[in-house]
SELOVO-480792 format. One record per residue (C-alpha): x, y, z; residue in three letters. Coordinates in steps of 0.25 Angstrom, whole numbers, plus 2048, in hexadecimal, padded with zeros to 3 digits. Layout:
X:X	Y:Y	Z:Z	rest:Ala
...
END
This chain:
X:7B1	Y:8BC	Z:7E1	rest:Met
X:7BE	Y:8C2	Z:7DB	rest:Val
X:7CB	Y:8BA	Z:7DC	rest:Lys
X:7D8	Y:8C1	Z:7DD	rest:Cys
X:7E0	Y:8BB	Z:7D1	rest:Met
X:7ED	Y:8C1	Z:7D7	rest:Ser
X:7EB	Y:8BA	Z:7E4	rest:Cys
X:7E9	Y:8AD	Z:7DD	rest:Gly
X:7F6	Y:8AF	Z:7D5	rest:Met
X:7FE	Y:8B2	Z:7E1	rest:Lys
X:7F9	Y:8A6	Z:7E8	rest:Asn
X:7FD	Y:89D	Z:7DC	rest:Ile
X:80A	Y:8A4	Z:7DB	rest:Gly
X:80D	Y:8A2	Z:7EA	rest:Ala
X:809	Y:893	Z:7E9	rest:Ser
X:812	Y:891	Z:7DD	rest:Ala
X:81E	Y:898	Z:7E5	rest:Ile
X:81C	Y:88F	Z:7F1	rest:Arg
X:81B	Y:883	Z:7E8	rest:Ser
X:828	Y:887	Z:7E1	rest:Ala
X:82F	Y:88A	Z:7EF	rest:Leu
X:82B	Y:87C	Z:7F4	rest:Lys
X:831	Y:875	Z:7E8	rest:Lys
X:83E	Y:87D	Z:7E9	rest:Val
X:83E	Y:87A	Z:7F8	rest:Tyr
X:83C	Y:86B	Z:7F6	rest:Arg
X:846	Y:86B	Z:7EA	rest:Phe
X:851	Y:872	Z:7F3	rest:Thr
X:850	Y:869	Z:7FF	rest:Arg
X:84E	Y:85C	Z:7F7	rest:Gly
X:85B	Y:860	Z:7F0	rest:Ser
X:863	Y:863	Z:7FC	rest:Ile
X:85E	Y:856	Z:803	rest:Phe
X:862	Y:84E	Z:7F7	rest:Leu
X:870	Y:855	Z:7F6	rest:Ile
X:872	Y:851	Z:805	rest:Leu
X:86E	Y:843	Z:802	rest:Val
X:877	Y:842	Z:7F6	rest:Lys
X:883	Y:847	Z:7FE	rest:Val
X:880	Y:83D	Z:809	rest:Trp
X:87F	Y:832	Z:7FE	rest:Ala
X:88C	Y:836	Z:7F8	rest:Tyr
X:893	Y:831	Z:805	rest:Phe
X:889	Y:826	Z:809	rest:Tyr
X:87E	Y:820	Z:7FF	rest:Ser
X:870	Y:824	Z:804	rest:Val
X:862	Y:825	Z:7FF	rest:Arg
X:856	Y:82B	Z:805	rest:Phe
X:849	Y:823	Z:801	rest:Leu
X:83C	Y:82A	Z:804	rest:Ile
X:831	Y:821	Z:80A	rest:Leu
X:823	Y:825	Z:808	rest:Asp
X:81E	Y:824	Z:816	rest:Asp
X:810	Y:82B	Z:815	rest:Ile
X:809	Y:81F	Z:810	rest:Arg
X:80B	Y:811	Z:816	rest:Ile
X:80A	Y:809	Z:809	rest:Gly
X:815	Y:812	Z:802	rest:His
X:81E	Y:812	Z:80E	rest:Met
X:81E	Y:802	Z:80F	rest:Leu
X:81E	Y:800	Z:800	rest:Met
X:82A	Y:809	Z:7FE	rest:Met
X:832	Y:803	Z:80A	rest:Ala
X:82E	Y:7F5	Z:806	rest:Gly
X:833	Y:7F7	Z:7F8	rest:Tyr
X:840	Y:7FD	Z:7FD	rest:Tyr
X:843	Y:7F1	Z:806	rest:Phe
X:83F	Y:7E7	Z:7FC	rest:Lys
X:848	Y:7EE	Z:7F2	rest:Cys
X:853	Y:7EF	Z:7FC	rest:Lys
X:852	Y:7E0	Z:7FF	rest:Glu
X:853	Y:7DD	Z:7F0	rest:Ala
X:860	Y:7E5	Z:7EF	rest:Gly
X:85B	Y:7F1	Z:7E7	rest:Arg
X:861	Y:7FB	Z:7F1	rest:His
X:86F	Y:7FF	Z:7F2	rest:Asp
X:874	Y:7FA	Z:800	rest:Pro
X:87F	Y:805	Z:800	rest:Lys
X:874	Y:810	Z:800	rest:Val
X:86E	Y:814	Z:80D	rest:Leu
X:85F	Y:815	Z:80A	rest:Asp
X:858	Y:81E	Z:814	rest:Ile
X:848	Y:81D	Z:813	rest:Leu
X:842	Y:82A	Z:817	rest:Val
X:834	Y:82C	Z:81D	rest:Thr
X:82D	Y:838	Z:824	rest:Ser
X:82E	Y:839	Z:833	rest:Ser
X:820	Y:833	Z:834	rest:Ala
X:81E	Y:828	Z:82A	rest:Pro
X:810	Y:821	Z:828	rest:Val
X:814	Y:815	Z:831	rest:Asn
X:81E	Y:817	Z:83B	rest:Glu
X:81F	Y:808	Z:83D	rest:Thr
X:822	Y:805	Z:82F	rest:Phe
X:82C	Y:810	Z:82E	rest:Ala
X:833	Y:80A	Z:83A	rest:Asp
X:833	Y:7FC	Z:833	rest:Lys
X:839	Y:802	Z:826	rest:Ile
X:843	Y:809	Z:82E	rest:Gly
X:848	Y:7FC	Z:834	rest:Glu
X:84C	Y:7F7	Z:826	rest:Gln
X:851	Y:804	Z:820	rest:Ala
X:857	Y:812	Z:823	rest:Lys
X:84A	Y:81A	Z:826	rest:Leu
X:84A	Y:829	Z:828	rest:Leu
X:83D	Y:82F	Z:82E	rest:Arg
X:83D	Y:83E	Z:82B	rest:Ser
X:833	Y:846	Z:825	rest:Ser
X:83E	Y:851	Z:822	rest:Ile
X:847	Y:847	Z:81B	rest:Ile
X:83C	Y:841	Z:813	rest:Lys
X:837	Y:84E	Z:80E	rest:Ser
X:846	Y:852	Z:80A	rest:Leu
X:847	Y:844	Z:803	rest:Cys
X:839	Y:846	Z:7FC	rest:Ala
X:83E	Y:854	Z:7F7	rest:Asp
X:84B	Y:84E	Z:7F2	rest:Ala
X:844	Y:843	Z:7EB	rest:Ala
X:83A	Y:84D	Z:7E4	rest:Leu
X:844	Y:856	Z:7DF	rest:Val
X:84F	Y:84C	Z:7DB	rest:Trp
X:846	Y:83F	Z:7D8	rest:Pro
X:851	Y:837	Z:7D1	rest:Lys
X:85C	Y:838	Z:7DC	rest:Asn
X:860	Y:82B	Z:7E3	rest:Gln
X:862	Y:830	Z:7F1	rest:Asn
X:854	Y:835	Z:7F5	rest:Val
X:84A	Y:82C	Z:7EF	rest:Val
X:83B	Y:829	Z:7F1	rest:Val
X:839	Y:81B	Z:7F5	rest:Met
X:831	Y:812	Z:7EA	rest:Lys
X:823	Y:80D	Z:7ED	rest:Cys
X:824	Y:800	Z:7E4	rest:Val
X:819	Y:7F6	Z:7E4	rest:Leu
X:81F	Y:7EC	Z:7DB	rest:Tyr
X:82D	Y:7E8	Z:7D8	rest:Asp
X:830	Y:7DB	Z:7D3	rest:Arg
X:83E	Y:7DB	Z:7D9	rest:Gly
X:839	Y:7DD	Z:7E8	rest:Val
X:82A	Y:7D9	Z:7E8	rest:Tyr
X:823	Y:7D0	Z:7EC	rest:Pro
X:826	Y:7CE	Z:7FA	rest:His
X:81F	Y:7C9	Z:806	rest:Met
X:828	Y:7CA	Z:812	rest:Glu
X:826	Y:7D5	Z:81C	rest:Pro
X:82F	Y:7E1	Z:81A	rest:Leu
X:82E	Y:7E5	Z:829	rest:Tyr
X:82E	Y:7DE	Z:836	rest:His
X:82B	Y:7E0	Z:845	rest:Phe
X:833	Y:7DE	Z:851	rest:Ser
X:82F	Y:7D6	Z:85D	rest:Lys
X:82B	Y:7E2	Z:864	rest:Gln
X:823	Y:7E8	Z:859	rest:Glu
X:81C	Y:7DB	Z:858	rest:Met
X:818	Y:7DB	Z:866	rest:Lys
X:813	Y:7E9	Z:864	rest:Lys
X:80B	Y:7E5	Z:859	rest:Gly
X:805	Y:7D9	Z:860	rest:Glu
X:801	Y:7E3	Z:86B	rest:Ala
X:7F9	Y:7EA	Z:861	rest:Leu
X:7F2	Y:7DD	Z:85C	rest:Ile
X:7EF	Y:7DA	Z:86A	rest:Glu
X:7E9	Y:7E8	Z:86C	rest:Glu
X:7E0	Y:7E6	Z:861	rest:Met
X:7DB	Y:7D9	Z:867	rest:Gly
X:7E1	Y:7D0	Z:85D	rest:Ile
X:7E6	Y:7C3	Z:863	rest:Pro
X:7F5	Y:7BF	Z:860	rest:Lys
X:7F1	Y:7B4	Z:856	rest:Asp
X:7E6	Y:7BC	Z:84F	rest:Gly
X:7E7	Y:7BD	Z:840	rest:Lys
X:7E6	Y:7CB	Z:83B	rest:Ile
X:7E1	Y:7D0	Z:82E	rest:Ile
X:7E3	Y:7DF	Z:82B	rest:Cys
X:7D9	Y:7E5	Z:821	rest:Phe
X:7DA	Y:7F3	Z:81B	rest:Phe
X:7CF	Y:7FB	Z:813	rest:Ala
X:7D5	Y:806	Z:80B	rest:Arg
X:7CF	Y:814	Z:80C	rest:Asp
X:7D4	Y:822	Z:80B	rest:Gln
X:7D7	Y:825	Z:819	rest:Ala
X:7E6	Y:822	Z:819	rest:Tyr
X:7EA	Y:82A	Z:80C	rest:Leu
X:7E1	Y:835	Z:811	rest:Asn
X:7E9	Y:836	Z:81E	rest:Arg
X:7F7	Y:834	Z:818	rest:Val
X:7F5	Y:83E	Z:80C	rest:Asp
X:7EA	Y:848	Z:80E	rest:Lys
X:7EF	Y:850	Z:801	rest:Thr
X:7E9	Y:846	Z:7F7	rest:Arg
X:7DB	Y:841	Z:7F4	rest:Asn
X:7DC	Y:832	Z:7F5	rest:Trp
X:7CE	Y:82F	Z:7F0	rest:Asp
X:7D4	Y:82A	Z:7E3	rest:Tyr
X:7D9	Y:81E	Z:7EB	rest:His
X:7CB	Y:81A	Z:7EF	rest:Ser
X:7CA	Y:80F	Z:7E6	rest:Phe
X:7D4	Y:807	Z:7EE	rest:Arg
X:7CC	Y:809	Z:7FB	rest:Asn
X:7C6	Y:7FD	Z:802	rest:Gly
X:7B9	Y:7FA	Z:808	rest:Ser
X:7BA	Y:7FA	Z:818	rest:Leu
X:7AC	Y:7F3	Z:818	rest:Glu
X:7B1	Y:7E7	Z:810	rest:Asp
X:7BE	Y:7E6	Z:818	rest:Tyr
X:7B5	Y:7E6	Z:825	rest:Gln
X:7AD	Y:7DA	Z:81F	rest:Lys
X:7BA	Y:7D3	Z:81C	rest:Met
X:7BF	Y:7D5	Z:829	rest:Ala
X:7B3	Y:7CF	Z:830	rest:Glu
X:7B4	Y:7C3	Z:828	rest:His
X:7C3	Y:7C0	Z:82C	rest:Phe
X:7C0	Y:7C5	Z:83A	rest:Ala
X:7B5	Y:7BA	Z:83B	rest:Asp
X:7C0	Y:7B0	Z:837	rest:Gln
X:7C9	Y:7B4	Z:843	rest:Gly
X:7D2	Y:7BE	Z:83D	rest:Tyr
X:7D5	Y:7CC	Z:842	rest:Trp
X:7D2	Y:7D7	Z:838	rest:Leu
X:7D9	Y:7E4	Z:83A	rest:Leu
X:7D5	Y:7F0	Z:832	rest:Arg
X:7E2	Y:7F8	Z:82E	rest:Val
X:7E6	Y:805	Z:828	rest:Gly
X:7ED	Y:812	Z:82E	rest:Ala
X:7E1	Y:81B	Z:82B	rest:Tyr
X:7D3	Y:817	Z:828	rest:Val
X:7C6	Y:81E	Z:824	rest:Asp
X:7BD	Y:816	Z:82E	rest:Lys
X:7BD	Y:80C	Z:838	rest:Glu
X:7B8	Y:7FE	Z:836	rest:Ile
X:7AA	Y:7FA	Z:83A	rest:Asn
X:7AB	Y:7EB	Z:83E	rest:Val
X:7A8	Y:7E5	Z:84B	rest:Asp
X:7B0	Y:7D9	Z:84C	rest:His
X:7BA	Y:7D5	Z:857	rest:Pro
X:7C5	Y:7D1	Z:84D	rest:Arg
X:7C4	Y:7DD	Z:844	rest:Ile
X:7CC	Y:7E9	Z:848	rest:Ile
X:7CD	Y:7F7	Z:843	rest:Asp
X:7DC	Y:7F8	Z:845	rest:Tyr
X:7DD	Y:805	Z:83D	rest:Ser
X:7D4	Y:80D	Z:845	rest:Ser
X:7D7	Y:807	Z:853	rest:Lys
X:7E5	Y:802	Z:854	rest:Phe
X:7ED	Y:807	Z:848	rest:Arg
X:7FC	Y:80B	Z:849	rest:Ser
X:808	Y:80B	Z:840	rest:Asp
X:80E	Y:800	Z:847	rest:Phe
X:801	Y:7F8	Z:847	rest:Gly
X:800	Y:7FA	Z:838	rest:Asp
X:80D	Y:7F4	Z:836	rest:Ala
X:80C	Y:7E9	Z:840	rest:Phe
X:7FE	Y:7E4	Z:83A	rest:Leu
X:806	Y:7E2	Z:82D	rest:Gly
X:80E	Y:7D7	Z:835	rest:Val
X:803	Y:7D2	Z:83E	rest:Arg
X:7F7	Y:7D1	Z:835	rest:Ser
X:7F5	Y:7C4	Z:82D	rest:Ser
X:7EF	Y:7CA	Z:821	rest:Trp
X:7EB	Y:7D8	Z:81B	rest:Phe
X:7DF	Y:7DB	Z:812	rest:Ile
X:7DD	Y:7E9	Z:80C	rest:Gly
X:7DD	Y:7F3	Z:801	rest:Asp
X:7EA	Y:7F7	Z:7FA	rest:Leu
X:7F0	Y:802	Z:802	rest:Ser
X:7FD	Y:806	Z:80A	rest:Gly
X:7F9	Y:7FE	Z:816	rest:Ile
X:7FA	Y:7F1	Z:80D	rest:Thr
X:809	Y:7F3	Z:80D	rest:Asp
X:80A	Y:7F1	Z:81C	rest:Ile
X:805	Y:7E3	Z:81A	rest:Tyr
X:80E	Y:7E1	Z:80E	rest:Lys
X:81A	Y:7E6	Z:815	rest:Ser
X:818	Y:7DE	Z:821	rest:Met
X:816	Y:7D1	Z:819	rest:Gly
X:808	Y:7CE	Z:81C	rest:Asn
X:7FE	Y:7CB	Z:811	rest:Gly
X:7F0	Y:7CD	Z:80E	rest:Gly
X:7E6	Y:7D2	Z:803	rest:Val
X:7E5	Y:7DF	Z:7FB	rest:Ile
X:7D7	Y:7E3	Z:7F7	rest:Cys
X:7D3	Y:7EC	Z:7EB	rest:Asn
X:7E1	Y:7EC	Z:7E5	rest:Met
X:7E2	Y:7F5	Z:7D9	rest:Gly
X:7E5	Y:7EE	Z:7CC	rest:Leu
X:7F2	Y:7F7	Z:7CB	rest:Gly
X:7F6	Y:7F3	Z:7D9	rest:Asp
X:7F6	Y:7E4	Z:7D7	rest:Leu
X:805	Y:7E4	Z:7D3	rest:Tyr
X:808	Y:7E6	Z:7E2	rest:Leu
X:810	Y:7D9	Z:7E5	rest:Thr
X:80C	Y:7D6	Z:7F3	rest:Trp
X:80D	Y:7C7	Z:7F4	rest:Arg
X:807	Y:7C6	Z:802	rest:Asn
X:7FA	Y:7CD	Z:7FD	rest:Phe
X:7EF	Y:7C9	Z:7F4	rest:Ile
X:7E7	Y:7D4	Z:7EC	rest:Ser
X:7D9	Y:7D6	Z:7E8	rest:Val
X:7D9	Y:7DE	Z:7DB	rest:Pro
X:7CF	Y:7EA	Z:7D9	rest:Met
X:7C2	Y:7E8	Z:7D3	rest:Leu
X:7BD	Y:7F3	Z:7C9	rest:Tyr
X:7AF	Y:7F5	Z:7C6	rest:Gln
X:7AA	Y:7FC	Z:7B9	rest:Asp
X:7A1	Y:808	Z:7BD	rest:Leu
X:799	Y:807	Z:7B0	rest:Ser
X:793	Y:7FA	Z:7B3	rest:Asp
X:798	Y:7F6	Z:7C0	rest:Gly
X:79F	Y:7E9	Z:7BC	rest:Lys
X:7AD	Y:7E5	Z:7C1	rest:Leu
X:7B8	Y:7E7	Z:7B7	rest:Leu
X:7C0	Y:7DB	Z:7B3	rest:Ser
X:7CF	Y:7DC	Z:7B6	rest:Tyr
X:7D2	Y:7DC	Z:7A8	rest:Lys
X:7C9	Y:7E8	Z:7A6	rest:Glu
X:7CE	Y:7EF	Z:7B2	rest:Ser
X:7DC	Y:7EE	Z:7AD	rest:Ile
X:7D9	Y:7F2	Z:79F	rest:Ser
X:7D3	Y:7FE	Z:7A4	rest:Arg
X:7E0	Y:801	Z:7AB	rest:Asn
X:7DA	Y:800	Z:7B9	rest:Leu
X:7E6	Y:7FB	Z:7BF	rest:His
X:7ED	Y:808	Z:7BC	rest:Leu
X:7E2	Y:810	Z:7C3	rest:Val
X:7E4	Y:815	Z:7D1	rest:Tyr
X:7D9	Y:81F	Z:7D3	rest:Arg
X:7CA	Y:81E	Z:7D7	rest:Ala
X:7C7	Y:82A	Z:7CE	rest:Asp
X:7CE	Y:824	Z:7C2	rest:Leu
X:7C7	Y:816	Z:7C4	rest:Leu
X:7B9	Y:81E	Z:7C4	rest:Lys
X:7BD	Y:825	Z:7B7	rest:Asp
X:7C0	Y:817	Z:7B1	rest:Arg
X:7B2	Y:813	Z:7B5	rest:Gly
X:7B6	Y:809	Z:7BF	rest:Val
X:7B6	Y:807	Z:7CE	rest:Gln
X:7BD	Y:7FE	Z:7D8	rest:Val
X:7B4	Y:7F3	Z:7DE	rest:Val
X:7BA	Y:7F0	Z:7EC	rest:Tyr
X:7BB	Y:7E1	Z:7F0	rest:Pro
X:7B0	Y:7DD	Z:7FA	rest:Gly
X:7B2	Y:7D6	Z:808	rest:Ser
X:7AF	Y:7C9	Z:801	rest:Glu
X:7BB	Y:7CA	Z:7F8	rest:Ile
X:7C4	Y:7CF	Z:804	rest:Met
X:7C0	Y:7C3	Z:80C	rest:Ile
X:7C3	Y:7BA	Z:801	rest:Asp
X:7D1	Y:7C0	Z:7FD	rest:Val
X:7D6	Y:7C1	Z:80C	rest:Leu
X:7D1	Y:7B2	Z:80E	rest:Gln
X:7D9	Y:7AF	Z:802	rest:Glu
X:7E6	Y:7B6	Z:807	rest:Lys
X:7E4	Y:7AF	Z:815	rest:Ile
X:7E3	Y:7A1	Z:80E	rest:Gln
X:7EF	Y:7A4	Z:805	rest:Arg
X:7F8	Y:7A8	Z:811	rest:Asp
X:7F3	Y:79C	Z:819	rest:Lys
X:7F6	Y:792	Z:80D	rest:Gly
X:7E7	Y:78F	Z:80C	rest:Ala
X:7E5	Y:796	Z:7FE	rest:Trp
X:7E1	Y:78C	Z:7F3	rest:Ile
X:7E2	Y:791	Z:7E5	rest:Glu
X:7D8	Y:78D	Z:7DB	rest:Ala
X:7DA	Y:78A	Z:7CC	rest:Ser
X:7DB	Y:796	Z:7C4	rest:Gly
X:7DF	Y:7A0	Z:7CF	rest:Asp
X:7ED	Y:7A2	Z:7CA	rest:Leu
X:7E8	Y:7A4	Z:7BC	rest:Glu
X:7DE	Y:7AE	Z:7C1	rest:Leu
X:7E8	Y:7B6	Z:7C8	rest:Glu
X:7F1	Y:7B6	Z:7BC	rest:Gln
X:7E5	Y:7BA	Z:7B3	rest:Ala
X:7E4	Y:7C6	Z:7BC	rest:Phe
X:7F2	Y:7CB	Z:7BA	rest:Trp
X:7F2	Y:7C8	Z:7AB	rest:Ser
X:7E8	Y:7D4	Z:7A9	rest:Leu
X:7F3	Y:7DE	Z:7AD	rest:Tyr
X:7FB	Y:7E5	Z:7A2	rest:Pro
X:809	Y:7DF	Z:7A2	rest:Lys
X:810	Y:7EC	Z:7A3	rest:Asp
X:808	Y:7F0	Z:7B0	rest:Phe
X:812	Y:7EE	Z:7BC	rest:Met
X:818	Y:7E2	Z:7B5	rest:Gly
X:80C	Y:7D9	Z:7B6	rest:Tyr
X:80F	Y:7D3	Z:7A9	rest:Gly
X:81D	Y:7CF	Z:7AD	rest:Thr
X:81B	Y:7CB	Z:7BC	rest:Arg
X:819	Y:7BD	Z:7C1	rest:Asp
X:80B	Y:7BB	Z:7C7	rest:Pro
X:812	Y:7B7	Z:7D3	rest:Arg
X:817	Y:7C5	Z:7D5	rest:Glu
X:80A	Y:7CB	Z:7D5	rest:Met
X:802	Y:7CE	Z:7E2	rest:Ser
X:7F8	Y:7C2	Z:7E4	rest:Pro
X:7EA	Y:7C5	Z:7E1	rest:Leu
X:7DE	Y:7BF	Z:7E8	rest:Ser
X:7DA	Y:7B2	Z:7E1	rest:Ile
X:7CC	Y:7B2	Z:7E8	rest:Leu
X:7CA	Y:7C0	Z:7E2	rest:Phe
X:7CE	Y:7BC	Z:7D4	rest:Leu
X:7C5	Y:7B0	Z:7D5	rest:Arg
X:7BA	Y:7B9	Z:7D9	rest:Arg
X:7BC	Y:7C3	Z:7CE	rest:Tyr
X:7C2	Y:7B9	Z:7C3	rest:Ser
X:7B9	Y:7BE	Z:7B9	rest:His
X:7BF	Y:7CC	Z:7BA	rest:Leu
X:7CD	Y:7C6	Z:7B9	rest:Val
X:7CA	Y:7BC	Z:7AD	rest:Leu
X:7C1	Y:7C5	Z:7A5	rest:Asn
END
């Protein structure tokens, strides 16, 4: 087969021209929009804040951080802040809740113009991309709900609970097994396999759910999009994600449920934002700086591929695994993540329930064990060396007891 080189050169040239024209177009309209905003700001101080509304976690983290900073007096009250989302945000109910506390403009056109202005003039102060900050000593930690439901909304939510067959006094535990379905749905332009080391085990969650359902709790599997339905035949285990899921239901369960247990993902921010507590399983060592005082965390376990042994946390950090966020890079370093089984899930959730009920009894050495874990981190990593242990996200003591040899050796 003979290839026409001239045709190839023409295609490359045409692609380069299209790319250049697109950049000129974005620069032009972004600049014009910014000029118009600055003219407006000359007469009345205004600032457009771009809210990432494609992924629920980013949306709630950005808005939550903004509200906490505002509460701490960090925003100039003389400036009119306008939060901007697309016309169809990832969760309509939470967009409404954010709009109850701030000026919210839902327009894909305006958001696109703001994005262009922020791209071509990133240091301007009038059109700004909102920050996704996970730790800030001045505003974290917090436990109180950021959003509230009206009496009418509560009645709507209770109707959903009744529809699922749950009694009014039923204690609800929501559980979430992370998979690739959500990210593959919201952003089809990327291959998300590199995130796979953070995925959960649905089978282990199902065993955990059966244990607590037998104790009288109602277990709801949550998640906006899931790879597969649960396969459990128990009257108090409900696959909410596959049968009852809605934007409103996702938000309402953040209020109505008693506890949440799941893998770290965007959905976790629902329960953080609504003030509920729970357990985060399989938490990456680099993510443990998240200061969620109403959650307890289960650190990741790393296994050496050469001999199959679990790495001590000292060895894990010495290999800088707290800085690795890709499955392929973990494999290159000769390690893999070992997911906590259902027994650990049961222990840790039971610990959280006992803590919340005031029935938890500390044993001698528990505090020292937790402090020993934190002492393994470099002092310059996320301020670990300068932070009071009480500022840190609580770790599961039962998990640390079980794996104390990995903490102390």
